[in-house]
LUMKEKE-415223 format. One record per residue (C-alpha): residue number from 1; residue in one letter; z, y, x. Coordinates in steps of 0.2 Angstrom, whole numbers. Last residue first. Layout:
(NUM,A,(Z,Y,X)) ...
This chain:
(122,X,(66,32,-2)) (121,X,(83,29,-7)) (120,X,(83,30,-26)) (119,X,(65,24,-28)) (118,X,(68,8,-19)) (117,X,(58,5,-3)) (116,X,(54,-11,6)) (115,X,(42,-10,21)) (114,X,(31,-22,30)) (113,X,(21,-17,46)) (112,X,(7,-28,53)) (111,X,(-2,-34,68)) (110,X,(-17,-46,64)) (109,X,(-24,-63,68)) (108,X,(-22,-61,86)) (107,X,(-32,-62,102)) (106,X,(-26,-51,116)) (105,X,(-33,-34,122)) (104,X,(-21,-24,111)) (103,X,(-33,-15,99)) (102,X,(-27,-20,82)) (101,X,(-42,-27,73)) (100,X,(-33,-37,59)) (99,X,(-22,-21,55)) (98,X,(-10,-27,41)) (97,X,(-1,-16,29)) (96,X,(13,-24,20)) (95,X,(21,-14,6)) (94,X,(37,-18,-5)) (93,X,(40,-5,-18)) (92,X,(55,-3,-30)) (91,X,(59,5,-46)) (90,X,(41,8,-52)) (89,X,(41,16,-69)) (88,X,(37,33,-63)) (87,X,(20,28,-58)) (86,X,(11,41,-48)) (85,X,(25,48,-37)) (84,X,(33,32,-33)) (83,X,(15,26,-28)) (82,X,(12,41,-18)) (81,X,(29,39,-9)) (80,X,(26,20,-5)) (79,X,(8,24,2)) (78,X,(15,38,13)) (77,X,(29,27,20)) (76,X,(16,13,24)) (75,X,(4,26,32)) (74,X,(19,32,43)) (73,X,(24,15,48)) (72,X,(7,10,52)) (71,X,(7,23,65)) (70,X,(-5,36,71)) (69,X,(-9,43,53)) (68,X,(-25,49,45)) (67,X,(-25,53,27)) (66,X,(-40,52,15)) (65,X,(-45,34,17)) (64,X,(-27,27,15)) (63,X,(-23,38,0)) (62,X,(-39,34,-9)) (61,X,(-38,15,-7)) (60,X,(-19,14,-11)) (59,X,(-23,25,-27)) (58,X,(-38,14,-31)) (57,X,(-27,-1,-30)) (56,X,(-14,7,-41)) (55,X,(-27,12,-54)) (54,X,(-33,-6,-55)) (53,X,(-15,-12,-55)) (52,X,(-11,-2,-71)) (51,X,(8,-1,-72)) (50,X,(13,-7,-89)) (49,X,(18,1,-106)) (48,X,(1,11,-106)) (47,X,(-8,-5,-104)) (46,X,(-3,-11,-122)) (45,X,(1,-29,-126)) (44,X,(16,-22,-135)) (43,X,(29,-36,-131)) (42,X,(25,-40,-113)) (41,X,(20,-22,-110)) (40,X,(38,-17,-116)) (39,X,(46,-30,-105)) (38,X,(37,-24,-89)) (37,X,(53,-17,-80)) (36,X,(46,-12,-63)) (35,X,(44,-19,-46)) (34,X,(27,-16,-37)) (33,X,(23,-29,-24)) (32,X,(10,-22,-12)) (31,X,(-3,-29,-1)) (30,X,(-14,-19,11)) (29,X,(-27,-25,24)) (28,X,(-34,-12,35)) (27,X,(-51,-12,42)) (26,X,(-56,0,55)) (25,X,(-61,18,59)) (24,X,(-73,25,71)) (23,X,(-65,42,75)) (22,X,(-47,39,72)) (21,X,(-48,22,80)) (20,X,(-58,30,94)) (19,X,(-44,43,97)) (18,X,(-30,29,100)) (17,X,(-14,29,91)) (16,X,(-21,23,75)) (15,X,(-27,26,57)) (14,X,(-45,30,52)) (13,X,(-49,19,37)) (12,X,(-59,4,29)) (11,X,(-49,-3,16)) (10,X,(-46,-21,10)) (9,X,(-33,-26,-3)) (8,X,(-24,-41,3)) (7,X,(-13,-45,-12)) (6,X,(-8,-34,-26)) (5,X,(7,-40,-35)) (4,X,(15,-33,-51)) (3,X,(33,-37,-52)) (2,X,(47,-39,-65)) (1,X,(65,-37,-60)) 
């Protein structure tokens, strides 16, 4: 299966369990692997035969900014559903949502959730 890869898209949004996370917001770093058959695009050289990764990035950014969830798991599932709804050619989505400033009171690079969803069993 072919893949379109979006790596470390940075979005400022308001997700988290704590009220201050929802009020102030913070940075999230999102990566996506979009599995689809890209042979037609490889032959035609036409964007309409592919998945426009610019549009996918804006969808991820827009969804992440316009929704507020407590858990990264819920954010990830919502993103997967939105990508499947917008791009019928996507057969499988792998998403990683990183939270670099997770408020746990200990030093860490980030906390993250990674999901892998297929269209037929999302």
